[in-house]
C-alpha positions, 0 to 999 in steps of 0.5 A: 829253120822252117816252122809250120804255121798251119796246113798251108803256111810255113815260116822260114827263118834264115841268117843272111851274111851278104846280098848281091843286087841286080847290078852286082854290088855286094853288101856284107851284113854285120853279124848276119841278118835274120830274115823271116818269110811267111810262105803260103802253100798251094796244091797243084796237080797233087804237089805242094807249091809256094803260092807267093815266093819272095823275089830272091834266091837263097844259097849257101856260102859254099855255093856262092863261093863256087858260082860267083866271081868278083870282077873289077870294073872301072868308070871315068869320073865326071871330068873324064880324067880319072878312072874310078874302080868298082868291085862287082859280083856276077855268076861266073857263067854270065859274068862277061854279059853282066860286066858289059851291062855294068860298064854301060851304066854309071857307077852306083 
């Protein structure tokens, strides 16, 4: 939902059902989590722009299902004797690069 606060400010309210962090870890949010953002608008070359956008991308569940893919990766435990599995989520077009990056670090 979008509500106009004043001539150059809007409030956006969304219901989030999941989040994926920069390392591909997906977190499900119970019962959806209301997210409210106040966006300040500015005119640039006659067009409205968001002056201070939040550092995130919001997409529908249907778009998420089309563009993101789960990938099972595994790490050796600290004793280097057991593989520990981890499920990560990556944008399909970049999945190979992101899996290589994920394998280069320790599990979260």
